[in-house]
C-alpha positions in Angstrom: -42.5 -5.5 21.8 -45.4 -5.2 24.5 -45.2 -3.0 27.5 -47.2 -3.8 30.4 -47.6 -1.5 33.5 -45.6 -2.1 36.4 -46.6 -4.6 39.2 -46.5 -4.6 42.6 -43.9 -7.0 43.0 -41.7 -4.6 40.5 -42.6 -1.2 42.9 -41.4 -3.1 45.9 -38.2 -4.7 44.7 -37.5 -0.8 43.3 -38.0 0.3 46.5 -35.9 -2.2 48.3 -32.9 -1.3 46.1 -33.1 2.3 46.7 -33.5 1.9 50.2 -37.5 3.0 50.6 -39.6 1.6 53.3 -43.3 1.6 51.3 -46.5 0.3 53.0 -49.3 -1.3 50.9 -50.7 1.9 49.9 -47.9 3.5 49.0 -47.1 0.4 46.5 -50.4 1.0 45.2 -50.2 5.0 44.6 -46.4 4.5 42.9 -48.0 1.7 40.6 -50.6 3.9 39.6 -48.6 7.2 39.1 -45.7 5.5 37.4 -47.8 3.5 35.0 -48.3 6.5 32.3 -44.6 6.8 32.4 -43.9 3.2 31.5 -46.8 2.7 29.0 -45.9 6.0 27.4 -42.5 4.1 26.0 -45.1 2.3 23.7 -45.5 5.4 21.5 -41.6 5.6 21.1 -41.6 2.0 20.1 -43.9 3.3 17.5 -41.2 5.5 15.4 -38.7 4.6 13.1 -35.2 4.4 14.2 -32.3 5.8 12.4 -32.3 4.6 8.8 -29.2 1.9 8.4 -28.2 2.5 4.7 -25.1 1.2 3.9 -23.0 1.9 0.5 -21.2 -0.8 -0.3 -21.7 -4.5 -0.6 -20.3 -7.2 1.6 -20.0 -10.7 2.4 -21.4 -11.5 5.7 -18.7 -13.0 7.4 -17.4 -16.6 8.0 -15.3 -18.0 10.9 -12.1 -19.3 9.5 -10.7 -22.6 10.0 -7.9 -22.9 12.8 -5.2 -23.6 9.4 -6.2 -20.4 8.0 -6.1 -18.7 11.6 -2.7 -19.8 12.9 -2.4 -16.8 15.6 -5.7 -16.9 16.4 -6.2 -13.6 15.4 -9.1 -13.3 13.1 -12.7 -13.1 14.8 -14.5 -13.3 11.1 -13.4 -12.9 7.5 -15.3 -10.6 5.2 -14.5 -8.4 1.9 -16.1 -5.0 1.6 -14.6 -3.2 -1.6 -14.6 0.4 -1.0 -14.5 2.8 -3.8 -12.6 2.6 -7.1 -10.0 5.4 -6.1 -8.9 7.1 -2.9 -6.2 7.1 -0.7 -6.2 4.0 0.3 -6.9 2.5 -2.7 -4.9 -1.1 -3.0 -4.7 -1.0 0.8 -6.5 -4.0 2.9 -8.0 -3.2 6.5 -9.0 -5.3 9.3 -11.1 -3.8 12.0 -10.6 -4.3 15.6 -14.1 -6.6 16.9 -15.9 -3.8 18.8 -16.2 -1.7 15.5 -19.8 -2.2 13.8 -19.4 -3.6 10.2 -23.3 -3.3 9.1 -24.3 -7.2 8.4 -21.3 -8.9 9.6 -21.0 -10.4 13.3 -19.6 -8.8 16.4 -18.4 -10.7 19.4 -16.4 -8.1 21.3 -14.3 -11.1 22.5 -16.6 -12.5 24.8 -19.9 -15.2 24.1 -22.0 -12.8 25.8 -22.1 -10.4 22.5 -21.7 -13.6 19.7 -24.7 -13.4 17.5 -25.5 -9.6 17.5 -25.0 -8.2 14.0 -24.7 -4.5 13.8 -27.2 -2.9 12.0 -25.1 0.2 10.6 -21.5 0.9 9.6 -19.5 2.8 12.1 -18.6 6.6 11.0 -14.8 5.2 10.2 -15.7 2.2 7.9 -17.5 4.4 5.8 -14.6 6.9 5.3 -12.3 4.0 5.0 -14.3 2.8 2.3 -14.7 6.1 0.6 -11.1 6.3 0.3 -10.5 3.3 -1.4 -9.8 0.5 1.0 -10.7 -2.9 1.2 -12.0 -4.2 4.6 -11.1 -7.9 5.1 -12.7 -8.9 8.1 -12.7 -8.4 12.4 -10.2 -9.0 14.3 -10.3 -10.8 17.7 -10.2 -8.1 20.5 -9.9 -9.5 24.3 -13.2 -9.9 26.2 -15.5 -6.6 26.6 -11.6 -5.0 25.5 -10.6 -5.0 29.5 -6.7 -6.6 29.0 -3.6 -5.5 28.3 -2.8 -9.3 27.4 -4.1 -11.5 24.3 -5.5 -14.3 26.4 -8.8 -13.2 27.4 -10.7 -13.6 24.3 -13.4 -16.7 24.3 -12.2 -17.7 21.0 -8.7 -18.3 22.4 -5.4 -16.4 22.9 -3.7 -14.5 20.1 -0.3 -15.5 19.5 2.5 -13.0 18.9 3.7 -13.4 15.1 7.6 -13.1 16.2 6.9 -16.0 19.1 3.5 -17.7 19.3 4.3 -18.4 22.9 3.8 -15.0 23.8 1.5 -12.3 24.2 0.4 -10.1 21.1 -0.7 -7.1 23.8 -4.3 -6.3 24.4 -7.1 -5.5 23.8 -6.3 -4.5 20.1 -4.8 -7.9 20.2 -5.9 -9.3 16.5 -5.2 -6.0 14.9 -1.7 -6.0 15.4 -1.0 -9.3 15.1 -2.5 -9.7 11.7 -0.7 -6.3 10.4 3.0 -8.0 12.0 2.4 -10.8 10.4 2.0 -9.4 6.7 -1.8 -10.8 6.8 -3.2 -6.9 6.2 -2.0 -3.4 5.7 -3.8 -1.8 7.9 -5.8 -2.1 11.0 -8.0 -0.2 13.5 -7.7 -0.1 17.1 -9.4 1.2 19.6 -7.2 2.6 23.4 -8.8 3.1 26.5 -5.6 2.4 28.3 -3.2 1.4 26.0 -5.1 -0.9 23.7 -3.4 0.5 20.2 -0.2 1.0 21.9 0.6 -2.1 24.0 0.0 -4.4 21.2 2.1 -2.2 18.9 4.7 -2.5 21.2 4.9 -6.3 21.8 4.3 -7.1 18.0 6.3 -4.5 16.5 4.1 -2.3 14.7 3.4 1.3 14.6 -0.1 2.2 16.7 -1.3 6.1 17.1 -3.7 7.2 19.9 -4.7 10.3 18.6 -5.8 13.2 20.4 -9.1 12.8 22.3 -11.8 13.2 19.7 -10.1 13.7 16.5 -11.3 10.4 15.1 -14.9 9.7 15.8 -16.1 6.6 18.0 -19.4 7.1 16.2 -20.6 3.1 15.9 -17.5 1.7 17.9 -18.2 0.0 21.6 -17.4 2.8 24.3 -16.1 1.7 27.4 -16.0 5.9 28.9 -16.5 8.5 26.7 -13.6 10.4 28.6 -11.2 8.0 27.5 -12.6 6.2 24.2 -9.9 6.6 21.3 -9.8 5.0 17.9 -6.8 5.1 15.5 -4.3 3.3 12.8 -2.6 0.1 13.5 0.3 -0.4 10.6 3.8 -1.8 9.7 5.3 1.8 9.0 4.8 5.4 10.0 4.1 6.6 6.3 0.7 4.4 6.3 -0.2 5.2 9.8 -0.1 8.9 8.7 -2.0 8.1 5.6 -4.6 6.4 7.2 -4.9 8.7 10.2 -5.9 11.4 7.5 -8.8 9.1 6.2 -10.0 8.5 10.2 -9.8 12.2 11.5 -12.1 15.0 11.6 -15.9 15.5 13.0 -18.7 13.2 12.0 -21.5 15.7 13.5 -22.5 12.6 15.7 -19.8 12.2 18.4 -20.0 14.4 21.3 -16.1 13.5 22.0 -15.3 15.8 19.4 -14.9 19.7 20.3 -13.0 22.0 18.1 -11.2 19.1 16.0 -7.8 20.2 14.4 -7.1 18.0 11.4 -3.8 18.3 9.6 -1.8 16.8 6.7 0.0 14.3 8.4 1.6 12.7 5.4 3.3 16.0 4.5 5.3 16.3 7.9 7.1 13.3 7.2 9.7 14.7 5.2 10.7 17.5 7.6 13.0 15.5 9.6 13.9 16.2 13.4 16.6 19.0 12.9 15.5 21.5 15.8 12.8 19.6 17.5 12.8 19.4 21.1 12.5 16.0 22.6 12.6 15.1 26.4 12.6 11.6 28.0 10.4 11.1 30.5 12.4 10.1 33.4 9.5 8.5 35.3 8.6 6.5 32.3 11.8 4.4 33.1 12.6 2.0 35.7 9.0 1.1 35.8 7.8 -2.0 38.5 8.5 -5.2 36.4 10.3 -3.4 33.7 13.2 -5.0 31.8 16.3 -3.2 32.3 17.3 -3.9 28.4 14.2 -2.2 27.1 15.1 1.2 29.1 18.3 1.1 27.8 16.9 0.2 24.2 14.9 3.5 24.5 17.4 5.7 25.7 19.5 4.3 23.1 16.9 5.5 20.9 16.9 9.2 22.3 20.6 9.3 21.7 20.0 8.5 17.9 17.3 11.1 17.8 20.1 13.6 19.3 22.2 12.5 16.2 19.6 13.2 13.8 19.8 16.7 14.9 17.0 17.0 17.8 17.6 18.4 20.8 17.2 15.9 23.7 16.7 16.8 27.3 15.0 15.0 30.2 11.8 16.2 32.1 10.2 14.7 35.2 6.6 14.1 36.3 6.7 12.4 39.2 2.8 12.4 39.1 3.3 10.0 36.0 3.7 7.2 38.4 0.3 7.7 40.3 -2.1 7.9 37.4 -3.3 4.5 37.8 -5.3 5.4 41.0 -7.1 8.5 39.0 -7.9 5.4 36.2 -9.4 3.6 38.8 -12.9 5.6 39.6 -12.8 6.0 35.9 -13.0 2.2 35.1 -15.5 2.3 37.9 -17.8 4.6 35.4 -17.0 2.2 32.5 -18.0 -1.1 34.0 -20.8 0.3 35.5 -21.8 1.8 32.4 -22.1 -1.5 30.9 -24.3 -2.8 33.0 -26.7 0.3 34.0 -26.7 1.8 30.3 -26.1 -1.5 28.5 -23.0 -0.1 27.0 -24.4 2.7 25.0 -23.3 5.5 27.7 -26.3 7.7 28.4 -26.4 11.4 28.6 -24.6 12.4 25.5 -25.9 13.8 22.3 -24.8 11.0 20.0 -26.0 8.5 17.4 -27.3 5.7 19.6 -27.6 2.2 18.1 -31.0 0.8 19.9 -30.5 -2.9 18.9 -27.3 -2.9 20.9 -28.7 -1.6 24.2 -31.5 -4.6 23.6 -29.0 -7.2 22.9 -26.9 -6.2 26.1 -29.8 -5.7 28.1 -29.8 -9.8 28.0 -26.3 -9.9 29.6 -27.8 -9.0 33.2 -29.4 -12.6 33.0 -25.8 -14.0 32.2 -23.8 -12.7 34.2 -22.4 -15.9 35.7 -20.6 -16.1 31.9 -19.0 -12.7 32.2 -14.9 -12.8 32.1 -12.9 -12.7 35.3 -11.5 -9.2 34.1 -14.5 -7.8 34.3 -16.0 -9.4 37.0 -13.2 -8.2 39.2 -13.7 -4.8 38.0 -17.5 -4.9 38.7 -17.0 -6.0 41.9 -14.9 -3.3 42.9 -16.6 -0.9 41.2 -20.1 -1.7 43.1 -18.4 -1.7 46.4 -17.4 2.0 45.6 -20.7 2.9 44.3 -22.6 1.3 47.5 -20.4 2.5 49.9 -19.5 6.1 48.7 -21.4 6.5 45.6 -20.0 8.8 43.1 -17.5 10.7 45.3 -14.3 8.9 44.1 -15.2 9.6 40.2 -16.0 13.1 40.8 -12.3 13.4 42.6 -10.7 11.3 39.8 -12.3 13.6 37.1 -11.0 16.8 38.9 -7.7 15.0 38.9 -7.5 14.7 35.3 -7.6 18.5 34.3 -4.4 18.7 36.9 -2.5 15.8 35.3 -3.5 17.3 32.0 -1.9 20.7 33.1 1.4 19.2 34.4 1.8 17.6 31.0 1.1 20.3 29.4 3.6 22.5 31.2 6.3 20.6 30.2 5.2 20.1 26.7 5.5 24.0 26.6 9.4 23.6 26.7 9.7 21.1 24.6 7.9 19.5 21.7 7.7 15.8 22.0 8.4 13.2 25.2 9.8 10.2 25.0 9.4 6.8 27.2 9.1 3.0 26.7 5.6 2.2 25.4 5.5 -0.7 27.8 8.2 -1.5 30.6 8.6 -5.0 29.1 8.8 -7.0 25.8 5.6 -9.8 25.3 5.5 -12.1 28.2 5.0 -15.5 27.5 1.1 -16.4 27.6 -0.6 -18.0 30.6 -1.1 -21.6 30.3 -4.5 -23.1 30.0 -4.4 -24.0 33.5 -3.3 -20.8 34.9 -5.0 -19.5 38.1 -7.4 -16.3 38.2 -4.3 -14.6 39.9 -2.3 -15.4 37.2 -4.4 -14.5 34.4 -5.7 -11.2 35.9 -1.7 -10.4 36.5 -1.1 -10.6 32.7 -4.3 -8.9 31.8 -3.0 -5.6 33.4 0.8 -5.7 33.8 1.6 -3.4 30.5 -0.2 -0.2 31.3 1.9 1.8 33.6 3.1 4.1 30.7 0.0 4.1 28.4 -2.6 4.8 30.6 -1.8 8.4 31.7 -2.3 9.8 28.3 -5.7 8.0 27.7 -7.1 10.4 30.6 -5.1 13.8 29.8 -5.8 13.4 26.1 -2.3 13.6 24.4 -1.5 12.0 21.2 0.7 9.0 21.8 2.6 7.0 19.3 4.2 3.7 20.1 6.9 2.6 17.0 9.6 -0.3 17.3 12.9 0.6 18.3 14.7 -2.4 18.6 14.5 -5.8 19.9 15.5 -7.9 22.9 15.9 -11.8 22.3 14.3 -11.4 18.9 10.9 -9.7 20.3 10.2 -6.0 19.4 10.7 -3.1 21.8 8.4 0.0 21.7 9.2 3.4 21.8 6.3 6.0 22.8 6.3 9.7 21.6 3.5 12.0 23.4 2.9 15.3 22.0 0.7 18.2 22.6 -3.0 18.3 21.7 -3.6 17.9 18.0 0.1 17.8 17.4 -0.1 13.9 15.5 1.7 15.6 12.6 4.6 16.4 14.9 5.1 12.7 16.2 4.8 11.2 12.8 7.7 13.7 11.6 9.9 12.5 14.5 8.9 8.8 14.2 9.6 8.6 10.2 13.0 10.2 10.7 13.8 7.4 13.1 12.2 4.9 11.3 14.1 5.9 8.1 17.3 6.6 9.9 20.3 3.8 10.3 21.4 2.9 13.5 25.1 4.1 14.4 
């Protein structure tokens, strides 16, 4: 693309934005001094970007008709047939629509992304296909992945398969709904504050947020590298463990991955829970807005683990209730990255997709079209930045280490923490004419128990443990870093036992 030298007006505007005061001679001097730096980008433009070869043919994707999409959960139907054999042979997989599938459109829940076609496959896409899986399309996700409800995507609400008047959970809304309805075997979700586990809780699926860095995030739209997690959603524990075996491990591109420990997750399923130490987390119960019957069902599940041979106790971590204060500045970073680094998250030794940055640059000219969830976060984040800079982000990140140590200290004495995934079953979707406050309240209500483990990086698995008025109740199991096998061991024992 042609690159012009900076103009006087650009130098003057930049100076004003940074609080500088330049006289006309200053403007002329800095324009001339900065020009070689700007014009030097032409040399970089002349260099080739990373090759975007794909090994598996695919259809380019089509938007399904309403009759084919009763839950509003499909964004596009596509077909990519993987290797002729492998662990996922015969399994159909849908991708959350923030995962890059080369040649197939990506919307990320917002019209601002509509029309973007990724040039590469995400690492996990290649791994699914190499393992014999068949990718059958992209599932609707919430706008910019910023909602715990399923009502913010600009394609329309995603409806719960158990009751279409209710939320499917967000932001991996379509992923969980399609698995729960039986339309696909497996799905990929992504989780920065609970976006795998909340939809799994509301829809009655199994959803794993792995240890941070276990599953490579290369080729997936990032929110903030410190809380980005990708993982499997499935109808049962065994399939979840199987998909994680395929997804897990370093890829050489993702800087989130440090000393990754991969396990044989499927072999853990038959070990039972005899002797396993499980502790209910006191502060996970009685959360604001909770349904008492949800808490009761999860406590009953704890008693069931005891009958299966686990040693069940209770622990207390008062700080569990205050993690929201730490998450605020981290989401500040996430939303500002969206606008100041075009969503690619500069400063990491990752594989970048230049076309994504180029597409997102145009979003700055269409800010009026941002969803209210993102606008709210953007206004709050920018007020904090202008008043206080990055002080609160720095303080929050220092608190993260203290929080991680608190959970780790409890996990030295027990193997698993147990608590409700969401404090409630799936609420009703807001009506089309709902006011802004109601829409935002529904977006952020279910995150109280899920978001702590995004910042502490512990693995957390949501499994169904009962129903209330026909709606699923989610139970969350949390373990030490890299202890996904232990969580699957407990979950499978619970899933295959009969309530007594």
